[in-house]
One Martini backbone bead per residue (centre of mass of N, CA, C, O) as a GRO file, in nm:
protein
  256
    1UNK     BB    1   0.051   0.062  -0.021
    2UNK     BB    2   0.300   0.266  -0.009
    3UNK     BB    3   0.365   0.279  -0.307
    4UNK     BB    4   0.089   0.367  -0.410
    5UNK     BB    5   0.067   0.632  -0.245
    6UNK     BB    6   0.323   0.754  -0.360
    7UNK     BB    7   0.226   0.758  -0.666
    8UNK     BB    8  -0.016   0.943  -0.606
    9UNK     BB    9   0.139   1.181  -0.499
   10UNK     BB   10   0.305   1.236  -0.753
   11UNK     BB   11   0.075   1.296  -0.934
   12UNK     BB   12  -0.056   1.531  -0.774
   13UNK     BB   13   0.198   1.714  -0.791
   14UNK     BB   14   0.216   1.729  -1.097
   15UNK     BB   15  -0.061   1.842  -1.144
   16UNK     BB   16  -0.032   2.100  -0.961
   17UNK     BB   17   0.193   2.215  -1.128
   18UNK     BB   18   0.057   2.241  -1.404
   19UNK     BB   19  -0.172   2.421  -1.302
   20UNK     BB   20   0.000   2.650  -1.197
   21UNK     BB   21   0.143   2.721  -1.464
   22UNK     BB   22  -0.109   2.793  -1.625
   23UNK     BB   23  -0.218   3.015  -1.433
   24UNK     BB   24   0.045   3.192  -1.455
   25UNK     BB   25   0.034   3.197  -1.787
   26UNK     BB   26  -0.245   3.313  -1.855
   27UNK     BB   27  -0.170   3.627  -1.848
   28UNK     BB   28   0.087   3.591  -2.066
   29UNK     BB   29  -0.090   3.523  -2.297
   30UNK     BB   30  -0.146   3.584  -2.610
   31UNK     BB   31  -0.470   3.702  -2.759
   32UNK     BB   32  -0.357   3.885  -2.988
   33UNK     BB   33  -0.198   3.988  -3.262
   34UNK     BB   34  -0.057   4.233  -3.122
   35UNK     BB   35   0.070   4.060  -2.889
   36UNK     BB   36   0.231   3.871  -3.064
   37UNK     BB   37   0.405   4.090  -3.205
   38UNK     BB   38   0.522   4.222  -2.939
   39UNK     BB   39   0.628   3.919  -2.830
   40UNK     BB   40   0.815   3.888  -3.044
   41UNK     BB   41   1.109   3.854  -3.183
   42UNK     BB   42   1.325   4.047  -3.341
   43UNK     BB   43   1.330   3.881  -3.616
   44UNK     BB   44   1.023   3.886  -3.660
   45UNK     BB   45   0.999   4.194  -3.670
   46UNK     BB   46   1.162   4.234  -3.920
   47UNK     BB   47   0.990   4.078  -4.109
   48UNK     BB   48   0.736   4.236  -4.066
   49UNK     BB   49   0.843   4.516  -4.156
   50UNK     BB   50   0.893   4.416  -4.456
   51UNK     BB   51   0.601   4.345  -4.506
   52UNK     BB   52   0.482   4.633  -4.460
   53UNK     BB   53   0.637   4.761  -4.690
   54UNK     BB   54   0.527   4.591  -4.912
   55UNK     BB   55   0.230   4.650  -4.875
   56UNK     BB   56   0.242   4.952  -4.930
   57UNK     BB   57   0.367   4.930  -5.216
   58UNK     BB   58   0.140   4.761  -5.349
   59UNK     BB   59  -0.098   4.968  -5.282
   60UNK     BB   60   0.031   5.200  -5.434
   61UNK     BB   61   0.043   5.071  -5.717
   62UNK     BB   62  -0.250   5.000  -5.749
   63UNK     BB   63  -0.361   5.280  -5.727
   64UNK     BB   64  -0.207   5.414  -5.953
   65UNK     BB   65  -0.289   5.207  -6.181
   66UNK     BB   66  -0.596   5.255  -6.157
   67UNK     BB   67  -0.595   5.549  -6.226
   68UNK     BB   68  -0.442   5.534  -6.503
   69UNK     BB   69  -0.650   5.327  -6.649
   70UNK     BB   70  -0.881   5.509  -6.619
   71UNK     BB   71  -0.782   5.752  -6.776
   72UNK     BB   72  -0.718   5.602  -7.045
   73UNK     BB   73  -0.995   5.494  -7.104
   74UNK     BB   74  -1.148   5.772  -7.109
   75UNK     BB   75  -0.969   5.897  -7.339
   76UNK     BB   76  -1.007   5.676  -7.553
   77UNK     BB   77  -1.307   5.696  -7.593
   78UNK     BB   78  -1.311   5.998  -7.701
   79UNK     BB   79  -1.095   5.975  -7.922
   80UNK     BB   80  -1.239   5.750  -8.095
   81UNK     BB   81  -1.492   5.901  -8.147
   82UNK     BB   82  -1.350   6.140  -8.310
   83UNK     BB   83  -1.191   5.978  -8.509
   84UNK     BB   84  -1.433   5.845  -8.664
   85UNK     BB   85  -1.496   6.150  -8.796
   86UNK     BB   86  -1.256   6.125  -8.956
   87UNK     BB   87  -1.152   6.193  -9.323
   88UNK     BB   88  -0.855   6.276  -9.248
   89UNK     BB   89  -0.528   6.282  -9.149
   90UNK     BB   90  -0.527   6.584  -9.060
   91UNK     BB   91  -0.746   6.562  -8.856
   92UNK     BB   92  -0.614   6.349  -8.679
   93UNK     BB   93  -0.362   6.521  -8.614
   94UNK     BB   94  -0.519   6.759  -8.480
   95UNK     BB   95  -0.648   6.572  -8.255
   96UNK     BB   96  -0.370   6.489  -8.123
   97UNK     BB   97  -0.277   6.780  -8.043
   98UNK     BB   98  -0.551   6.869  -7.862
   99UNK     BB   99  -0.517   6.616  -7.705
  100UNK     BB  100  -0.451   6.448  -7.462
  101UNK     BB  101  -0.238   6.240  -7.344
  102UNK     BB  102  -0.215   5.929  -7.526
  103UNK     BB  103  -0.184   5.647  -7.692
  104UNK     BB  104  -0.359   5.714  -7.950
  105UNK     BB  105  -0.226   5.997  -8.008
  106UNK     BB  106   0.073   5.883  -8.035
  107UNK     BB  107   0.015   5.701  -8.281
  108UNK     BB  108  -0.075   5.921  -8.472
  109UNK     BB  109   0.194   6.101  -8.441
  110UNK     BB  110   0.376   5.875  -8.554
  111UNK     BB  111   0.232   5.820  -8.840
  112UNK     BB  112   0.265   6.112  -8.937
  113UNK     BB  113   0.579   6.132  -8.923
  114UNK     BB  114   0.636   5.896  -9.108
  115UNK     BB  115   0.486   6.007  -9.358
  116UNK     BB  116   0.645   6.276  -9.384
  117UNK     BB  117   0.918   6.104  -9.454
  118UNK     BB  118   0.793   5.991  -9.742
  119UNK     BB  119   0.854   6.228  -9.914
  120UNK     BB  120   0.939   6.292 -10.216
  121UNK     BB  121   1.227   6.369 -10.413
  122UNK     BB  122   1.383   6.530 -10.640
  123UNK     BB  123   1.682   6.599 -10.787
  124UNK     BB  124   1.673   6.913 -10.695
  125UNK     BB  125   1.486   6.903 -10.402
  126UNK     BB  126   1.208   6.917 -10.468
  127UNK     BB  127   0.894   6.900 -10.395
  128UNK     BB  128   0.636   6.676 -10.449
  129UNK     BB  129   0.393   6.477 -10.507
  130UNK     BB  130   0.215   6.280 -10.325
  131UNK     BB  131   0.207   5.941 -10.312
  132UNK     BB  132   0.152   5.634 -10.294
  133UNK     BB  133   0.169   5.364 -10.114
  134UNK     BB  134   0.348   5.101 -10.079
  135UNK     BB  135   0.401   4.800  -9.960
  136UNK     BB  136   0.660   4.865  -9.796
  137UNK     BB  137   0.546   5.122  -9.659
  138UNK     BB  138   0.309   4.983  -9.512
  139UNK     BB  139   0.484   4.789  -9.352
  140UNK     BB  140   0.643   5.003  -9.206
  141UNK     BB  141   0.401   5.127  -9.062
  142UNK     BB  142   0.336   4.881  -8.903
  143UNK     BB  143   0.596   4.865  -8.742
  144UNK     BB  144   0.574   5.158  -8.619
  145UNK     BB  145   0.313   5.093  -8.458
  146UNK     BB  146   0.422   4.850  -8.297
  147UNK     BB  147   0.638   5.004  -8.147
  148UNK     BB  148   0.433   5.195  -8.009
  149UNK     BB  149   0.279   4.988  -7.868
  150UNK     BB  150   0.502   4.884  -7.682
  151UNK     BB  151   0.560   5.158  -7.547
  152UNK     BB  152   0.272   5.186  -7.427
  153UNK     BB  153   0.281   4.917  -7.265
  154UNK     BB  154   0.531   4.988  -7.089
  155UNK     BB  155   0.402   5.247  -6.965
  156UNK     BB  156   0.165   5.098  -6.829
  157UNK     BB  157   0.349   4.849  -6.704
  158UNK     BB  158   0.469   5.017  -6.485
  159UNK     BB  159   0.521   4.831  -6.189
  160UNK     BB  160   0.367   4.564  -6.219
  161UNK     BB  161   0.590   4.343  -6.167
  162UNK     BB  162   0.617   4.417  -5.862
  163UNK     BB  163   0.371   4.246  -5.770
  164UNK     BB  164   0.494   3.962  -5.851
  165UNK     BB  165   0.727   3.986  -5.648
  166UNK     BB  166   0.564   4.025  -5.386
  167UNK     BB  167   0.384   3.765  -5.431
  168UNK     BB  168   0.652   3.563  -5.421
  169UNK     BB  169   0.826   3.672  -5.165
  170UNK     BB  170   0.649   3.681  -4.913
  171UNK     BB  171   0.616   3.379  -4.830
  172UNK     BB  172   0.931   3.348  -4.781
  173UNK     BB  173   0.945   3.550  -4.556
  174UNK     BB  174   0.744   3.418  -4.372
  175UNK     BB  175   0.889   3.147  -4.342
  176UNK     BB  176   1.149   3.274  -4.222
  177UNK     BB  177   1.007   3.386  -3.965
  178UNK     BB  178   0.886   3.114  -3.870
  179UNK     BB  179   1.155   2.974  -3.827
  180UNK     BB  180   1.281   3.173  -3.623
  181UNK     BB  181   1.057   3.148  -3.417
  182UNK     BB  182   1.085   2.838  -3.365
  183UNK     BB  183   1.376   2.851  -3.266
  184UNK     BB  184   1.320   3.047  -3.031
  185UNK     BB  185   1.117   2.872  -2.886
  186UNK     BB  186   1.297   2.618  -2.836
  187UNK     BB  187   1.519   2.760  -2.690
  188UNK     BB  188   1.360   2.865  -2.454
  189UNK     BB  189   1.257   2.586  -2.358
  190UNK     BB  190   1.540   2.478  -2.297
  191UNK     BB  191   1.617   2.683  -2.092
  192UNK     BB  192   1.355   2.633  -1.887
  193UNK     BB  193   1.259   2.326  -1.892
  194UNK     BB  194   0.984   2.337  -2.073
  195UNK     BB  195   0.732   2.086  -2.241
  196UNK     BB  196   0.465   2.206  -2.240
  197UNK     BB  197   0.208   2.349  -2.413
  198UNK     BB  198   0.223   2.628  -2.274
  199UNK     BB  199   0.530   2.676  -2.370
  200UNK     BB  200   0.488   2.632  -2.687
  201UNK     BB  201   0.234   2.786  -2.809
  202UNK     BB  202   0.331   3.084  -2.814
  203UNK     BB  203   0.577   3.063  -2.999
  204UNK     BB  204   0.420   2.938  -3.248
  205UNK     BB  205   0.224   3.180  -3.273
  206UNK     BB  206   0.443   3.390  -3.339
  207UNK     BB  207   0.561   3.250  -3.584
  208UNK     BB  208   0.287   3.241  -3.759
  209UNK     BB  209   0.238   3.539  -3.809
  210UNK     BB  210   0.424   3.571  -4.056
  211UNK     BB  211   0.259   3.395  -4.247
  212UNK     BB  212  -0.003   3.555  -4.234
  213UNK     BB  213   0.127   3.826  -4.332
  214UNK     BB  214   0.227   3.722  -4.604
  215UNK     BB  215  -0.054   3.650  -4.720
  216UNK     BB  216  -0.165   3.942  -4.691
  217UNK     BB  217   0.029   4.046  -4.903
  218UNK     BB  218   0.021   3.849  -5.157
  219UNK     BB  219  -0.281   3.828  -5.251
  220UNK     BB  220  -0.321   4.128  -5.349
  221UNK     BB  221  -0.075   4.131  -5.545
  222UNK     BB  222  -0.168   3.906  -5.734
  223UNK     BB  223  -0.441   4.013  -5.804
  224UNK     BB  224  -0.344   4.286  -5.923
  225UNK     BB  225  -0.156   4.156  -6.148
  226UNK     BB  226  -0.375   4.002  -6.306
  227UNK     BB  227  -0.554   4.248  -6.364
  228UNK     BB  228  -0.335   4.433  -6.522
  229UNK     BB  229  -0.256   4.227  -6.722
  230UNK     BB  230  -0.538   4.202  -6.860
  231UNK     BB  231  -0.545   4.519  -6.933
  232UNK     BB  232  -0.298   4.509  -7.114
  233UNK     BB  233  -0.420   4.302  -7.325
  234UNK     BB  234  -0.661   4.485  -7.398
  235UNK     BB  235  -0.483   4.727  -7.498
  236UNK     BB  236  -0.354   4.571  -7.730
  237UNK     BB  237  -0.618   4.517  -7.885
  238UNK     BB  238  -0.697   4.822  -7.920
  239UNK     BB  239  -0.451   4.913  -8.070
  240UNK     BB  240  -0.483   4.726  -8.314
  241UNK     BB  241  -0.753   4.834  -8.401
  242UNK     BB  242  -0.669   5.125  -8.442
  243UNK     BB  243  -0.460   5.073  -8.653
  244UNK     BB  244  -0.674   4.965  -8.858
  245UNK     BB  245  -0.818   5.240  -8.877
  246UNK     BB  246  -0.578   5.402  -8.983
  247UNK     BB  247  -0.547   5.240  -9.243
  248UNK     BB  248  -0.832   5.287  -9.345
  249UNK     BB  249  -0.813   5.598  -9.367
  250UNK     BB  250  -0.594   5.584  -9.593
  251UNK     BB  251  -0.756   5.420  -9.795
  252UNK     BB  252  -1.001   5.631  -9.822
  253UNK     BB  253  -0.786   5.870  -9.911
  254UNK     BB  254  -0.562   5.728 -10.117
  255UNK     BB  255  -0.273   5.634  -9.988
  256UNK     BB  256  -0.317   5.295 -10.059
   0.00000   0.00000   0.00000
């Protein structure tokens, strides 16, 4: 009976000790995300700071690009409506000069400049009557407009790839912060000599905050990148159709 009573006494002491540790630690356990961040180690806070900067950068890029795409779409709608009423290239050129800067206006201006360079000269240097464009000149005009399309797409797509970089790098940074947090948590547990759930859980929760923050940064960035990439592809199609309308204007005018 004595060994049995001694065993029961040891179990009771161990149970009482664990309950006491839980009650003592209950007030120190972080209960909100902000408390987890404030109580996290310095390495995790450093990673969280980088993620916060990346989040601000991605939202600033998305807001700026949304405003730019909206302005371009509104201007293009009005410019195309007026361009379709033009009967001659000179009218389209005048429209491009008086219109606010836009991709379509710059395409017209570039085509007009190219056509102005194609005016043939006689042997004595005097300018002669402009002739119809031959097949090689029409092909050259196509190439010039395609080059301008690429320039306009690059201008509109400026800073958009940064969203893809943020969306792909943020989860890796979050994983890095989580690994650092787990290492710090287990190092602290080993130093304190406590291996119960109450000692392990807060450190693991603090480590996982970095992963959650990384996902909060990456998801909007990836969504914004896909949205703007889709709008860039749509703008490519609109510029191609506008180039075809410009060629059709030259054909109606008898220049082709």
